[in-house]
C-alpha positions in Angstrom: 86.0 81.8 146.2 84.8 81.5 149.7 86.4 78.1 150.2 89.9 79.3 149.0 89.7 82.5 151.7 89.1 80.1 154.1 92.1 77.4 153.4 94.2 80.5 153.2 93.5 82.0 156.3 93.8 78.3 158.1 96.9 78.3 156.3 98.7 81.1 158.0 96.9 80.3 161.3 95.8 84.0 162.1 94.9 84.8 165.9 91.6 85.3 166.3 90.7 89.0 167.6 89.3 88.0 170.9 92.8 86.8 172.0 94.7 90.1 171.1 94.5 92.5 173.7 95.0 96.5 171.9 97.7 98.2 172.9 97.9 101.5 174.3 98.2 104.3 171.9 101.6 105.3 173.0 103.0 101.7 172.5 101.7 101.3 169.5 103.7 104.8 168.5 107.0 103.3 169.9 107.0 99.7 168.1 106.5 102.2 165.2 109.7 103.8 165.7 112.2 100.4 165.2 112.8 98.4 162.4 111.4 95.1 161.3 113.5 92.2 163.8 115.0 94.7 165.8 113.9 94.5 169.5 113.7 98.0 171.6 116.0 97.5 175.0 114.4 96.2 177.8 114.6 98.3 181.3 115.8 96.0 184.3 115.0 96.3 187.6 117.2 98.8 188.6 116.4 101.3 186.2 119.4 99.6 183.8 119.0 98.6 180.1 119.6 95.2 179.1 119.5 94.5 175.4 116.9 91.9 174.0 118.0 89.8 171.0 115.3 89.5 168.3 113.4 86.5 168.0 112.8 85.5 164.2 110.9 82.5 164.0 112.3 80.6 160.6 110.1 77.2 161.3 107.5 77.4 158.3 104.3 77.4 159.1 102.3 74.1 159.9 101.3 72.5 156.7 97.2 72.5 156.9 95.7 69.2 155.9 93.4 69.7 153.1 90.2 68.2 154.2 88.3 66.4 151.2 84.7 67.2 150.3 84.2 63.9 148.8 83.2 60.3 150.3 86.7 59.2 150.8 86.8 58.3 154.1 88.0 54.5 154.1 88.6 54.4 150.4 90.0 51.1 149.0 91.8 51.4 146.1 94.2 48.6 144.1 93.2 46.0 146.1 93.4 43.5 143.1 96.4 43.8 140.5 97.0 42.2 136.8 99.3 39.5 138.5 96.6 38.7 141.0 92.9 39.7 139.6 89.8 38.9 141.4 87.9 36.5 139.6 84.3 37.4 139.2 81.4 35.5 137.5 79.4 37.2 134.8 75.4 37.1 136.4 73.8 39.2 133.7 74.4 40.8 130.3 72.0 42.2 128.5 71.9 44.8 125.4 70.5 48.1 126.8 70.4 49.6 123.4 67.9 49.6 120.4 68.2 47.7 117.2 68.3 50.6 115.5 70.7 52.0 117.7 73.8 53.3 115.8 76.3 50.8 117.8 75.5 48.6 120.9 75.7 49.3 124.4 75.6 46.4 127.2 75.0 46.4 130.7 76.6 43.2 132.4 76.6 42.5 136.5 79.7 40.5 137.6 79.9 38.6 141.3 82.3 40.1 143.9 81.7 37.8 146.7 82.2 41.2 148.5 85.4 41.0 148.3 86.0 44.3 145.4 84.9 47.4 147.9 84.3 50.0 145.4 82.5 53.3 145.9 80.3 55.2 143.6 82.3 57.1 141.0 85.2 54.3 141.2 86.5 51.9 138.0 87.5 48.7 137.9 90.1 46.9 135.6 89.0 44.1 133.2 91.8 41.9 131.4 90.1 40.1 128.7 90.8 36.4 127.8 93.4 35.2 125.3 96.7 36.3 124.2 97.7 39.6 121.8 99.8 39.2 118.5 103.0 38.7 120.4 101.7 35.9 122.7 101.3 37.8 125.8 98.2 38.3 128.3 95.7 41.2 126.9 96.6 44.1 129.4 93.7 45.2 131.4 91.3 48.0 130.4 89.6 50.5 132.6 85.7 51.1 132.8 83.6 53.0 135.2 81.4 51.3 137.3 77.8 51.9 137.1 76.6 50.3 140.2 75.9 51.8 143.4 78.2 50.3 146.3 75.5 48.0 147.3 75.4 46.6 143.7 72.3 46.0 141.6 71.3 43.4 143.9 71.6 45.7 146.8 73.7 42.7 148.8 77.1 44.4 148.1 78.3 41.9 146.2 78.3 42.6 142.5 79.1 44.9 140.3 77.9 46.4 137.2 79.3 48.0 133.9 78.0 49.8 130.9 80.2 49.1 128.0 79.9 50.0 124.4 81.0 47.5 121.6 83.6 48.7 119.7 83.8 47.7 116.0 85.3 50.2 113.2 87.0 50.0 109.9 90.5 51.2 109.6 92.3 52.8 107.0 92.9 49.8 105.1 89.3 49.0 104.9 89.5 46.5 107.3 86.8 45.4 110.4 88.4 46.1 113.6 87.1 45.0 117.2 88.1 46.4 120.6 89.3 43.5 122.4 88.5 43.9 125.8 84.5 45.8 124.8 83.8 42.6 122.6 85.0 40.0 125.0 82.7 41.6 127.9 79.7 41.9 125.7 80.0 38.8 124.1 80.2 37.0 128.0 77.2 34.7 128.4 76.2 34.1 132.3 78.3 31.8 134.3 81.7 33.3 132.3 84.9 34.4 134.5 85.9 37.9 134.5 89.1 38.6 135.7 88.7 42.2 137.7 91.4 44.4 139.3 91.5 47.5 141.2 89.2 49.2 142.1 90.7 52.5 141.3 90.1 56.4 141.1 89.4 59.1 143.6 88.5 62.0 140.9 84.6 60.7 140.6 83.6 60.4 143.9 80.4 61.8 145.3 80.1 65.0 147.6 79.7 64.5 151.2 77.0 67.0 151.5 73.6 65.6 151.2 72.3 69.0 150.1 74.7 69.8 147.6 73.6 70.4 143.8 75.2 67.5 141.8 75.5 68.7 138.1 76.2 65.3 136.0 77.3 65.7 132.1 77.6 62.4 130.6 77.8 61.2 126.7 76.9 57.3 125.9 78.5 55.0 128.3 79.8 58.1 130.5 76.5 57.8 132.0 78.1 54.6 134.2 79.0 56.6 137.2 75.9 58.8 137.6 73.9 56.0 137.6 75.7 54.8 140.3 75.3 58.3 142.0 71.5 58.3 141.3 70.8 54.6 142.3 72.6 55.8 146.2 70.3 59.0 145.9 67.1 57.9 144.8 66.8 54.3 145.0 68.3 53.2 148.4 67.7 54.0 151.6 71.3 54.4 153.8 71.3 55.3 157.7 74.0 57.5 157.3 72.9 59.3 153.8 69.9 60.8 152.5 70.2 63.2 149.5 68.1 66.4 150.3 69.9 68.5 147.5 69.8 69.0 143.8 70.7 66.6 140.9 70.5 67.5 137.4 71.6 65.0 134.6 72.3 66.0 131.1 72.6 63.0 129.0 73.8 63.6 125.0 73.3 60.5 123.0 73.3 60.6 118.7 69.3 58.6 118.7 66.7 58.1 121.4 67.6 54.2 120.5 70.5 55.1 122.2 69.4 56.3 125.6 70.4 54.6 128.4 68.8 53.8 131.7 65.8 56.1 130.4 63.3 54.4 132.4 65.2 54.1 135.2 65.9 57.9 135.3 62.2 59.1 134.5 60.9 57.0 137.7 63.7 59.0 139.9 62.5 61.9 138.2 58.7 61.2 139.2 59.6 59.7 142.6 61.8 62.9 143.6 60.4 65.8 141.3 62.1 68.6 143.6 65.6 66.9 143.7 66.1 65.2 140.2 66.1 67.1 137.1 66.6 65.0 133.9 67.8 66.5 130.4 68.2 64.7 127.3 70.2 66.0 124.6 69.5 63.8 121.2 71.7 65.1 118.9 70.6 63.5 115.4 67.0 63.9 116.4 66.6 67.4 117.9 67.4 70.7 117.3 67.4 73.9 119.2 65.6 77.2 118.3 68.5 78.4 115.9 68.1 75.0 114.3 71.5 73.6 115.4 71.9 70.0 116.1 70.9 69.0 120.4 74.4 68.3 121.6 74.9 68.3 125.6 76.0 72.0 125.7 73.4 73.0 123.2 71.0 71.5 126.1 72.9 73.3 128.5 73.0 76.6 126.9 69.3 76.6 127.5 69.7 77.0 131.1 73.0 78.9 130.9 71.9 81.6 133.4 70.4 79.4 135.6 73.5 77.0 135.8 76.1 79.8 136.0 74.1 81.0 139.5 74.7 77.5 140.5 78.1 77.4 139.7 79.1 80.4 142.3 77.9 78.2 145.3 80.2 76.4 147.4 77.9 73.4 147.5 77.5 73.0 143.6 79.6 70.1 142.4 80.0 69.5 138.3 80.7 66.1 136.9 81.2 65.5 133.4 82.4 62.1 132.0 82.5 60.5 128.3 83.6 61.7 125.2 86.4 64.7 125.2 85.1 66.6 122.7 82.2 67.7 125.4 84.8 69.5 127.4 85.7 72.1 124.6 81.6 73.0 124.0 81.1 73.4 127.7 84.2 75.5 128.1 82.7 78.1 125.2 79.5 78.4 127.3 81.1 79.2 130.6 83.4 81.3 129.3 81.0 84.1 128.3 78.7 83.4 131.0 81.8 84.2 133.4 83.1 87.4 131.4 79.7 89.0 131.6 80.8 89.2 135.5 84.1 89.9 134.9 85.6 87.1 135.6 88.3 84.6 133.7 86.7 81.4 133.4 89.9 79.6 132.5 91.3 80.8 136.1 87.5 80.3 138.0 87.7 76.9 136.5 90.9 76.0 138.1 90.0 77.2 141.4 86.8 74.8 141.3 89.1 71.9 140.5 90.8 72.9 143.5 87.8 73.2 145.7 86.9 69.7 143.8 83.9 71.0 142.5 84.9 70.7 138.9 85.7 66.7 138.2 86.0 65.8 134.5 86.8 62.0 133.4 86.5 61.9 129.7 88.2 59.6 126.8 
């Protein structure tokens, strides 16, 4: 890739051609007669010969510091730790899935008083109230932040989460409730919340305001992308104006499970040249072959276009949600890359190295 070639050139510190004068033909031939590391004798003022020692540089080339393509300047991590968490307050907690949806998902807003300086794409930890079966405080759970750095109220004093209530039946037929998800979904406005973090660098937004940003989400994996898109299309910043292409693929089981649908449709209406939106509703939609519409199935409809975008240095792919989605997307890319004689596994490593392929799955 162009980026990799540039990094290599920088690492070996090659002098520019303009700084090297061309040797005369005779000098060039003379140099070729001597083995590497052996210097030709130098001629003294009186015509005598003075031996010269070969000068061999043993120092390693200066390490070139990698410059991130992401918005990481001044990034804060782990300001609040489990032993000394920030105590926020629940300001809002509302269910955002329909009554007939398979499972409940809630959107919640907590006060931070501006003390938790997070970025779009980071996560916070939440320590649920109470103790575990051994009488010890519950351990924290990490959640992707669902709001921009300005927060839902635009004052940089709140943080939002998108949480699905975890309830399942175990092998013994007992109903099990996830400790932290149920704690959060049951929170009432005014209740205290123990917050740690912020953490994470993997999902930070690209610096380039003209980038193509492809976002692949299943369920509550939409959280970091809501943060991205609010900054891109709902907010005004003196130092950032998005002029590129944001393309969101969101996969859910039913239409009543589509999260933040109205917000995204407003963005699409507001910036049709800069935002594309595709839903994959697996239990209600099928493709032309009659196959269920998972996120990879929807992406396959744009396979050639997506592959062409992936060849560009300013295209960034972000994937967040259920781990199973990753294999399905890889399967599409393997065949596309093969058409160009490219090994997808190798190419993906290069994309990751260049911060263009970013994954956070669970």
